[in-house]
C-alpha positions in Angstrom: -10.7 -47.1 -11.4 -9.5 -43.6 -12.4 -9.5 -40.9 -9.6 -12.3 -38.6 -10.0 -11.2 -34.9 -11.0 -12.2 -32.2 -9.1 -15.1 -29.8 -10.1 -14.2 -26.8 -11.9 -14.0 -23.6 -9.9 -14.8 -21.1 -12.5 -17.4 -18.5 -11.1 -20.3 -19.9 -13.5 -20.2 -23.2 -11.4 -20.7 -21.4 -8.1 -23.9 -21.1 -6.3 -25.7 -17.8 -7.0 -25.1 -16.4 -3.6 -21.3 -16.9 -4.2 -20.8 -15.1 -7.3 -19.3 -11.7 -7.3 -20.9 -10.8 -10.5 -24.4 -11.3 -9.4 -23.8 -9.9 -5.9 -22.5 -6.7 -7.7 -25.8 -6.5 -10.0 -28.1 -7.4 -6.9 -26.5 -5.6 -4.1 -24.2 -3.0 -5.7 -20.6 -2.6 -6.0 -20.1 -1.2 -2.5 -21.2 -4.5 -1.3 -18.3 -6.6 -2.7 -15.0 -7.0 -0.9 -11.9 -6.2 -2.5 -11.1 -10.1 -3.2 -14.5 -10.2 -4.9 -13.7 -7.2 -6.9 -10.5 -8.6 -8.0 -12.2 -12.3 -8.6 -14.6 -10.5 -11.2 -11.5 -9.1 -13.0 -10.0 -12.6 -13.0 -13.0 -14.6 -13.9 -11.6 -17.7 -12.6 -9.1 -19.4 -10.5 -6.9 -22.3 -10.8 -8.1 -26.2 -10.9 -8.3 -26.3 -7.1 -8.9 -22.7 -5.9 -11.6 -20.3 -6.7 -11.1 -16.8 -7.9 -11.9 -15.1 -4.6 -9.6 -17.4 -2.8 -6.8 -16.8 -5.4 -7.6 -13.0 -5.1 -7.8 -13.3 -1.2 -4.1 -15.0 -1.4 -2.9 -12.2 -3.9 -4.1 -9.5 -1.2 -2.7 -11.2 1.6 0.8 -11.0 0.2 0.5 -7.1 0.3 -1.1 -7.3 3.7 -4.6 -6.3 2.1 -3.2 -2.8 1.0 -4.4 -1.8 -2.2 -1.9 0.8 -2.8 0.8 -1.8 -2.2 -1.0 -4.1 -4.6 -0.6 -1.2 -7.3 3.1 -1.4 -6.9 3.2 -5.2 -8.3 4.4 -5.8 -11.8 2.9 -8.1 -14.3 5.9 -10.5 -13.3 4.9 -10.1 -9.7 1.4 -10.7 -10.4 2.1 -14.2 -12.6 4.1 -15.8 -9.9 0.6 -16.5 -8.3 -0.6 -19.9 -9.4 -3.7 -19.1 -11.8 -2.8 -16.0 -12.8 -1.5 -15.8 -16.2 -0.6 -12.7 -18.4 -3.9 -11.9 -19.4 -5.3 -11.9 -15.8 -2.3 -10.1 -14.5 -2.9 -7.2 -17.2 -6.5 -6.8 -16.2 -5.5 -6.6 -12.4 -2.8 -4.0 -13.6 -5.1 -1.9 -15.6 -8.1 -1.8 -13.2 -5.6 -0.5 -10.5 -4.1 2.2 -13.1 -7.6 3.4 -14.0 -8.6 3.8 -10.3 -5.4 5.7 -10.0 -6.1 7.8 -12.7 -9.8 8.6 -11.6 -8.5 9.6 -8.2 -6.1 12.1 -9.8 -8.7 13.3 -12.3 -11.3 13.7 -9.6 -9.2 16.1 -7.8 -8.3 18.4 -10.8 -11.6 19.5 -11.7 -12.5 20.8 -8.5 -9.2 21.8 -6.6 -7.9 25.2 -5.8 -4.4 25.0 -4.5 -4.8 27.0 -1.3 -2.0 25.0 0.7 0.9 22.5 0.4 -1.7 19.9 1.7 -4.1 20.5 -1.2 -1.3 20.4 -3.9 -0.1 17.0 -1.9 -3.9 15.7 -2.1 -3.5 16.1 -6.0 -0.3 14.6 -6.5 -0.3 11.7 -4.2 -2.6 9.6 -6.3 -0.6 10.2 -9.3 3.0 9.5 -8.1 2.4 8.8 -4.3 3.1 4.8 -4.6 5.4 4.5 -8.0 8.5 2.6 -7.6 10.2 5.1 -10.0 10.7 8.9 -9.7 8.7 11.4 -11.5 8.3 14.9 -11.8 5.1 16.7 -12.4 4.1 20.4 -12.7 0.5 21.5 -11.7 -0.5 24.7 -13.6 -2.7 27.6 -12.1 -4.5 30.7 -13.0 -4.6 33.8 -11.2 -7.2 32.3 -8.7 -5.0 29.1 -8.0 -7.1 27.2 -9.6 -5.7 24.2 -11.4 -5.6 24.5 -15.0 -3.8 21.4 -15.8 -1.3 18.7 -14.4 1.6 17.4 -16.6 4.4 14.8 -16.2 7.8 16.8 -17.0 9.9 13.9 -16.8 10.3 10.1 -15.6 13.6 9.0 -14.1 15.3 5.9 -12.8 18.2 5.4 -10.2 20.0 8.7 -11.2 16.8 10.8 -10.9 14.5 13.0 -13.2 15.8 14.9 -16.1 13.7 18.2 -15.9 13.3 20.5 -19.1 12.8 23.9 -17.5 12.2 25.2 -21.2 9.3 22.7 -21.7 7.8 23.4 -18.2 7.4 27.3 -19.0 6.5 26.7 -22.5 3.4 24.6 -21.4 2.8 27.3 -18.6 2.7 29.8 -21.5 0.4 28.0 -23.8 -2.2 27.5 -20.7 -2.1 31.2 -19.7 -0.6 30.0 -16.4 0.5 32.5 -13.8 1.6 30.2 -11.3 2.8 26.7 -10.8 3.2 24.0 -8.2 6.4 21.6 -8.7 6.0 17.9 -7.5 8.1 14.9 -7.5 7.9 11.5 -5.5 10.7 10.0 -3.6 10.0 6.2 -3.9 12.5 5.3 -0.9 10.2 7.4 1.4 12.8 9.8 2.6 11.4 13.5 2.7 14.8 15.3 2.6 15.4 17.2 -0.4 18.7 16.6 -2.3 20.8 19.0 -3.7 19.3 18.5 -7.1 15.8 18.8 -5.8 17.0 22.4 -4.5 19.0 23.1 -7.5 16.1 22.4 -10.0 13.5 24.4 -7.7 15.8 27.3 -7.6 16.4 26.9 -11.6 12.6 27.0 -12.4 11.9 29.8 -9.9 14.4 32.1 -11.6 13.4 31.2 -15.2 9.7 31.5 -14.1 10.2 35.2 -12.7 11.4 36.4 -16.1 8.0 35.5 -17.6 6.1 36.5 -14.4 5.1 33.0 -13.6 5.5 32.3 -10.0 6.8 29.0 -8.5 4.5 28.6 -5.5 5.7 25.6 -4.1 7.8 22.4 -4.6 6.3 19.1 -2.8 8.2 16.3 -2.1 5.6 13.3 -2.4 5.6 9.6 -0.6 3.0 7.2 0.0 1.7 8.8 3.3 3.2 12.1 3.6 5.0 15.3 2.0 7.7 18.0 2.5 6.6 21.3 1.2 9.8 23.7 0.0 7.3 26.7 0.9 6.2 25.7 4.5 10.0 24.9 5.0 10.8 28.4 3.9 13.3 27.2 1.4 11.9 28.1 -1.6 
């Protein structure tokens, strides 16, 4: 007599009360847990594990921290049984959309009035990255954000910042001031000698074009360092 195969754990075979898609439709998206939202993304688990259970296991690996989940690579996600390339890509894409949405929301309404305001714009963009990126926020004469752009993306040796490109973009946008920002994936807040040099280089170049460097923010996941606040700009 052959052994009975377990029932499929596809979401469509669950009871209606346990289906996260139906729960979202009936109760709204805020009623779902993080695991249920991820379960909707992946659609199904493995032969012996539901999508929600699998999602809980993935979240548990990062202590249920969505910021940490966003740092996982496609290969990291595919290490979980039941997560193939397509499911891993779906999770990564959703988290990236969330990151961009957070950054986009701040752009439309923010006026740079302090280092904390600048940090609130930069942190969702670069705060949890595993590599270093250098960004510039461009401001009008009321210190309202005109645009923000990545100037460079670096690896172990750090970023290579093109001063001419930064100022060319400022002139095109009609910006009269800029805020510099880059992340330290290591979590350290101490500015390096290279950080100080590029700040001074941009400040000096900007002065000749009447474009003021208001601050340089070093961003980590939970806090920041401000050159202006520390009096070293």
